[in-house]
VOMI-815378 format. One record per atom (N, C-alpha, C): residue in one letter; atom name; y negated, z negated, x. Coordinates in Angstrom, 2 decimals, padded with zeros to 5 digits. Example, Ala and Ser with C-alpha at 12.3 -4.5 7.8 and 13.67 -1.06 7.14 Angstrom:
VOMI-815378
+------+------+---------+---------+---------+
: code : site :       y :       z :       x :
+------+------+---------+---------+---------+
:    A :    N :  005.69 : -007.80 :  013.19 :
:    A :   CA :  004.50 : -007.80 :  012.30 :
:    A :    C :  003.30 : -007.80 :  013.20 :
:    S :    N :  002.25 : -007.08 :  012.85 :
:    S :   CA :  001.06 : -007.14 :  013.67 :
:    S :    C : -000.03 : -007.87 :  012.90 :
+------+------+---------+---------+---------+
end
This chain:
VOMI-815378
+------+------+---------+---------+---------+
: code : site :       y :       z :       x :
+------+------+---------+---------+---------+
:    X :    N :  001.26 : -000.04 :  000.81 :
:    X :   CA :  000.01 :  000.08 : -000.05 :
:    X :    C : -001.15 : -000.21 :  000.94 :
:    X :    N : -002.11 :  001.02 :  000.56 :
:    X :   CA : -003.52 :  000.99 :  001.50 :
:    X :    C : -004.48 :  000.32 :  000.57 :
:    X :    N : -005.15 : -000.65 :  001.52 :
:    X :   CA : -006.28 : -001.50 :  000.96 :
:    X :    C : -007.47 : -000.63 :  001.12 :
:    X :    N : -008.49 : -000.72 :  000.08 :
:    X :   CA : -009.70 : -000.01 :  000.23 :
:    X :    C : -010.66 : -000.86 :  000.94 :
:    X :    N : -011.17 : -000.38 :  001.96 :
:    X :   CA : -012.17 : -001.33 :  002.89 :
:    X :    C : -013.58 : -000.80 :  002.94 :
:    X :    N : -013.86 :  000.30 :  002.01 :
:    X :   CA : -015.10 :  000.76 :  002.06 :
:    X :    C : -016.04 : -000.23 :  001.22 :
:    X :    N : -017.40 : -000.33 :  001.59 :
:    X :   CA : -018.18 : -001.12 :  000.88 :
:    X :    C : -018.46 : -000.34 : -000.38 :
:    X :    N : -018.81 : -001.24 : -001.49 :
:    X :   CA : -019.24 : -000.77 : -002.74 :
:    X :    C : -020.84 : -000.43 : -002.92 :
:    X :    N : -021.12 :  000.43 : -003.53 :
:    X :   CA : -022.65 :  000.79 : -003.69 :
:    X :    C : -022.91 :  000.96 : -005.00 :
:    X :    N : -023.94 :  000.28 : -005.88 :
:    X :   CA : -024.06 :  000.51 : -007.24 :
:    X :    C : -025.41 :  001.40 : -006.85 :
:    X :    N : -025.22 :  002.47 : -007.57 :
:    X :   CA : -026.31 :  003.53 : -007.78 :
:    X :    C : -026.92 :  003.72 : -009.07 :
:    X :    N : -028.05 :  003.21 : -009.34 :
:    X :   CA : -028.63 :  003.33 : -010.62 :
:    X :    C : -029.83 :  004.32 : -010.83 :
:    X :    N : -029.31 :  005.26 : -011.76 :
:    X :   CA : -030.45 :  006.22 : -012.09 :
:    X :    C : -030.19 :  006.79 : -013.29 :
:    X :    N : -031.35 :  007.20 : -013.98 :
:    X :   CA : -031.00 :  007.60 : -015.36 :
:    X :    C : -031.18 :  009.46 : -015.40 :
:    X :    N : -031.48 :  009.72 : -014.28 :
:    X :   CA : -031.78 :  011.36 : -013.94 :
:    X :    C : -030.44 :  011.84 : -013.40 :
:    X :    N : -029.51 :  012.68 : -014.31 :
:    X :   CA : -028.15 :  012.80 : -014.00 :
:    X :    C : -028.15 :  013.79 : -012.50 :
:    X :    N : -029.14 :  014.66 : -012.14 :
:    X :   CA : -029.09 :  015.43 : -010.96 :
:    X :    C : -029.31 :  014.64 : -009.72 :
:    X :    N : -030.39 :  013.63 : -010.02 :
:    X :   CA : -030.78 :  012.84 : -008.87 :
:    X :    C : -029.44 :  011.83 : -008.61 :
:    X :    N : -029.01 :  011.34 : -009.61 :
:    X :   CA : -027.76 :  010.51 : -009.70 :
:    X :    C : -026.70 :  011.12 : -008.69 :
:    X :    N : -026.34 :  012.48 : -009.06 :
:    X :   CA : -025.26 :  013.32 : -008.28 :
:    X :    C : -025.67 :  013.36 : -006.80 :
:    X :    N : -026.96 :  013.48 : -006.51 :
:    X :   CA : -027.42 :  013.47 : -005.17 :
:    X :    C : -027.18 :  012.23 : -004.31 :
:    X :    N : -027.62 :  011.20 : -005.03 :
:    X :   CA : -027.37 :  009.83 : -004.13 :
:    X :    C : -025.97 :  009.57 : -004.21 :
:    X :    N : -025.06 :  009.68 : -005.13 :
:    X :   CA : -023.72 :  009.43 : -005.13 :
:    X :    C : -023.09 :  010.25 : -004.11 :
:    X :    N : -023.51 :  011.42 : -003.88 :
:    X :   CA : -023.03 :  012.30 : -002.62 :
:    X :    C : -023.39 :  011.66 : -001.40 :
:    X :    N : -024.56 :  011.15 : -001.24 :
:    X :   CA : -025.19 :  010.52 :  000.09 :
:    X :    C : -024.25 :  009.31 :  000.29 :
:    X :    N : -024.15 :  008.39 : -000.82 :
:    X :   CA : -023.48 :  007.22 : -000.45 :
:    X :    C : -021.89 :  007.66 : -000.10 :
:    X :    N : -021.30 :  008.72 : -000.67 :
:    X :   CA : -020.05 :  008.89 : -000.12 :
:    X :    C : -019.98 :  009.47 :  001.24 :
:    X :    N : -021.06 :  010.35 :  001.69 :
:    X :   CA : -021.06 :  010.68 :  002.91 :
:    X :    C : -021.09 :  009.54 :  003.97 :
:    X :    N : -021.86 :  008.27 :  003.41 :
:    X :   CA : -021.87 :  007.26 :  004.45 :
:    X :    C : -020.76 :  006.09 :  004.03 :
:    X :    N : -019.57 :  006.67 :  003.57 :
:    X :   CA : -018.18 :  005.99 :  003.23 :
:    X :    C : -018.56 :  004.82 :  002.38 :
:    X :    N : -019.27 :  005.02 :  001.37 :
:    X :   CA : -019.44 :  003.94 :  000.29 :
:    X :    C : -018.67 :  004.35 : -000.98 :
:    X :    N : -018.10 :  003.35 : -001.49 :
:    X :   CA : -017.40 :  003.74 : -002.89 :
:    X :    C : -018.58 :  003.61 : -003.97 :
:    X :    N : -019.15 :  004.76 : -004.29 :
:    X :   CA : -020.13 :  004.69 : -005.37 :
:    X :    C : -019.84 :  004.33 : -006.81 :
:    X :    N : -020.52 :  003.30 : -007.39 :
:    X :   CA : -020.30 :  002.68 : -008.58 :
:    X :    C : -021.58 :  003.37 : -009.43 :
:    X :    N : -021.69 :  003.74 : -010.42 :
:    X :   CA : -022.81 :  004.31 : -010.95 :
:    X :    C : -023.19 :  003.64 : -012.40 :
:    X :    N : -024.60 :  003.43 : -012.69 :
:    X :   CA : -025.05 :  003.24 : -013.89 :
:    X :    C : -026.25 :  003.88 : -014.44 :
:    X :    N : -026.48 :  003.99 : -015.65 :
:    X :   CA : -027.51 :  005.13 : -016.02 :
:    X :    C : -028.68 :  004.26 : -016.90 :
:    X :    N : -028.47 :  002.98 : -017.18 :
:    X :   CA : -029.56 :  002.21 : -017.80 :
:    X :    C : -029.58 :  000.80 : -017.39 :
:    X :    N : -030.43 : -000.03 : -017.79 :
:    X :   CA : -030.72 : -001.46 : -017.35 :
:    X :    C : -029.66 : -002.21 : -017.66 :
:    X :    N : -029.20 : -001.94 : -018.90 :
:    X :   CA : -027.82 : -002.88 : -019.37 :
:    X :    C : -026.52 : -002.50 : -018.66 :
:    X :    N : -026.37 : -001.20 : -018.49 :
:    X :   CA : -025.28 : -000.88 : -017.81 :
:    X :    C : -025.17 : -001.37 : -016.42 :
:    X :    N : -026.40 : -001.30 : -015.58 :
:    X :   CA : -026.73 : -001.81 : -014.39 :
:    X :    C : -026.30 : -003.46 : -014.31 :
:    X :    N : -026.81 : -004.15 : -015.19 :
:    X :   CA : -026.45 : -005.54 : -015.31 :
:    X :    C : -024.86 : -005.86 : -015.51 :
:    X :    N : -024.52 : -005.08 : -016.36 :
:    X :   CA : -023.03 : -005.26 : -016.42 :
:    X :    C : -022.11 : -005.03 : -015.31 :
:    X :    N : -022.39 : -003.99 : -014.55 :
:    X :   CA : -021.78 : -003.45 : -013.45 :
:    X :    C : -021.92 : -004.51 : -012.17 :
:    X :    N : -023.34 : -004.99 : -012.09 :
:    X :   CA : -023.45 : -005.76 : -010.93 :
:    X :    C : -022.47 : -006.99 : -011.23 :
:    X :    N : -022.24 : -007.41 : -012.39 :
:    X :   CA : -021.49 : -008.77 : -012.40 :
:    X :    C : -019.92 : -008.40 : -012.32 :
:    X :    N : -019.65 : -007.35 : -012.84 :
:    X :   CA : -018.03 : -007.01 : -013.14 :
:    X :    C : -017.66 : -006.34 : -011.50 :
:    X :    N : -018.44 : -005.49 : -011.08 :
:    X :   CA : -018.12 : -004.91 : -009.96 :
:    X :    C : -018.45 : -005.60 : -008.57 :
:    X :    N : -019.60 : -006.47 : -008.56 :
:    X :   CA : -020.10 : -007.25 : -007.38 :
:    X :    C : -020.11 : -006.13 : -006.17 :
:    X :    N : -021.10 : -005.28 : -006.35 :
:    X :   CA : -021.17 : -004.41 : -005.23 :
:    X :    C : -021.92 : -004.98 : -004.00 :
:    X :    N : -021.77 : -004.43 : -002.78 :
:    X :   CA : -022.17 : -004.77 : -001.51 :
:    X :    C : -023.73 : -004.48 : -001.42 :
:    X :    N : -024.12 : -003.32 : -002.06 :
:    X :   CA : -025.41 : -002.93 : -001.84 :
:    X :    C : -025.77 : -002.00 : -003.25 :
:    X :    N : -027.06 : -002.24 : -003.56 :
:    X :   CA : -027.46 : -001.39 : -004.75 :
:    X :    C : -028.81 : -000.42 : -004.26 :
:    X :    N : -028.69 :  000.75 : -005.06 :
:    X :   CA : -030.11 :  001.40 : -005.14 :
:    X :    C : -030.48 :  001.58 : -006.39 :
:    X :    N : -031.51 :  001.02 : -006.76 :
:    X :   CA : -032.11 :  001.13 : -007.96 :
:    X :    C : -033.38 :  001.84 : -008.29 :
:    X :    N : -033.29 :  002.56 : -009.53 :
:    X :   CA : -034.57 :  002.98 : -010.14 :
:    X :    C : -035.30 :  002.11 : -010.87 :
:    X :    N : -036.58 :  001.88 : -010.59 :
:    X :   CA : -037.34 :  000.94 : -010.90 :
:    X :    C : -037.70 :  001.18 : -012.37 :
:    X :    N : -037.84 :  002.46 : -012.90 :
:    X :   CA : -038.20 :  002.75 : -014.14 :
:    X :    C : -037.22 :  003.26 : -014.83 :
:    X :    N : -036.54 :  002.22 : -015.83 :
:    X :   CA : -035.22 :  002.64 : -016.46 :
:    X :    C : -035.29 :  002.15 : -017.99 :
:    X :    N : -034.57 :  002.85 : -018.64 :
:    X :   CA : -034.50 :  002.50 : -020.09 :
:    X :    C : -033.74 :  001.00 : -020.02 :
:    X :    N : -034.10 :  000.26 : -021.38 :
:    X :   CA : -033.54 : -001.17 : -021.44 :
:    X :    C : -033.89 : -002.15 : -020.51 :
:    X :    N : -033.88 : -002.14 : -019.25 :
:    X :   CA : -034.20 : -003.24 : -018.32 :
:    X :    C : -034.50 : -002.57 : -017.00 :
:    X :    N : -035.88 : -002.66 : -016.87 :
:    X :   CA : -036.49 : -001.84 : -015.50 :
:    X :    C : -035.97 : -002.60 : -014.15 :
:    X :    N : -036.27 : -001.80 : -013.11 :
:    X :   CA : -035.64 : -002.38 : -011.79 :
:    X :    C : -036.36 : -003.65 : -011.27 :
:    X :    N : -037.68 : -003.85 : -011.48 :
:    X :   CA : -038.45 : -005.06 : -011.22 :
:    X :    C : -038.01 : -006.20 : -012.10 :
:    X :    N : -037.56 : -006.28 : -013.43 :
:    X :   CA : -037.33 : -007.07 : -014.12 :
:    X :    C : -035.77 : -007.57 : -013.76 :
:    X :    N : -034.93 : -006.54 : -013.52 :
:    X :   CA : -033.56 : -006.73 : -013.01 :
:    X :    C : -033.60 : -007.55 : -011.79 :
:    X :    N : -034.30 : -007.49 : -010.91 :
:    X :   CA : -034.28 : -008.00 : -009.56 :
:    X :    C : -034.79 : -009.50 : -009.77 :
:    X :    N : -035.68 : -009.85 : -010.81 :
:    X :   CA : -036.06 : -011.03 : -011.13 :
:    X :    C : -034.96 : -011.78 : -011.80 :
:    X :    N : -034.03 : -011.18 : -012.73 :
:    X :   CA : -032.92 : -011.90 : -013.35 :
:    X :    C : -031.85 : -012.24 : -012.35 :
:    X :    N : -031.66 : -011.37 : -011.48 :
:    X :   CA : -030.67 : -011.80 : -010.66 :
:    X :    C : -030.80 : -012.42 : -009.26 :
:    X :    N : -032.27 : -012.55 : -008.94 :
:    X :   CA : -032.58 : -013.03 : -007.69 :
:    X :    C : -031.92 : -014.47 : -007.42 :
:    X :    N : -031.21 : -014.68 : -006.35 :
:    X :   CA : -030.59 : -016.13 : -006.33 :
:    X :    C : -029.43 : -016.36 : -007.20 :
:    X :    N : -029.03 : -015.32 : -007.80 :
:    X :   CA : -027.75 : -015.59 : -008.77 :
:    X :    C : -026.61 : -016.05 : -007.86 :
:    X :    N : -026.04 : -017.27 : -008.21 :
:    X :   CA : -025.04 : -017.80 : -007.27 :
:    X :    C : -023.85 : -016.84 : -007.63 :
:    X :    N : -023.46 : -016.46 : -008.89 :
:    X :   CA : -022.30 : -015.76 : -008.90 :
:    X :    C : -022.17 : -014.32 : -008.31 :
:    X :    N : -023.47 : -013.98 : -007.77 :
:    X :   CA : -023.50 : -012.72 : -006.87 :
:    X :    C : -023.39 : -012.97 : -005.60 :
:    X :    N : -024.17 : -014.17 : -005.11 :
:    X :   CA : -024.13 : -014.38 : -003.48 :
:    X :    C : -025.05 : -013.15 : -002.85 :
:    X :    N : -025.92 : -012.94 : -003.46 :
:    X :   CA : -026.81 : -011.91 : -002.83 :
:    X :    C : -028.43 : -012.42 : -002.79 :
:    X :    N : -029.14 : -011.79 : -002.00 :
:    X :   CA : -030.58 : -012.19 : -002.01 :
:    X :    C : -031.32 : -011.32 : -003.12 :
:    X :    N : -030.84 : -010.34 : -003.44 :
:    X :   CA : -031.79 : -009.28 : -004.36 :
:    X :    C : -033.16 : -009.07 : -003.95 :
:    X :    N : -033.18 : -008.91 : -002.64 :
:    X :   CA : -034.63 : -008.33 : -002.10 :
:    X :    C : -034.74 : -006.81 : -002.11 :
:    X :    N : -035.86 : -006.51 : -002.94 :
:    X :   CA : -036.06 : -005.10 : -002.84 :
:    X :    C : -036.78 : -004.64 : -001.57 :
:    X :    N : -036.49 : -003.28 : -001.38 :
:    X :   CA : -037.23 : -002.76 : -000.07 :
:    X :    C : -037.24 : -001.45 : -000.38 :
+------+------+---------+---------+---------+
end
């Protein structure tokens, strides 16, 4: 049995063309890309998948990127700093 050792990256983008480009870029850097297309989807996948890194679109339907970062900043369940850059 082969164990997957690639880091997981959550790519959040509501524009399908941009999302495809970003997923391809993550894959080229050997990340397993997880995608979300709106703020609620992003929140759900953050907790269920526990990605190693995230690339967020800050203008999103349902829950914007800055509001999302405020919600998860310091979340013990995620053990991440949630610092935007």
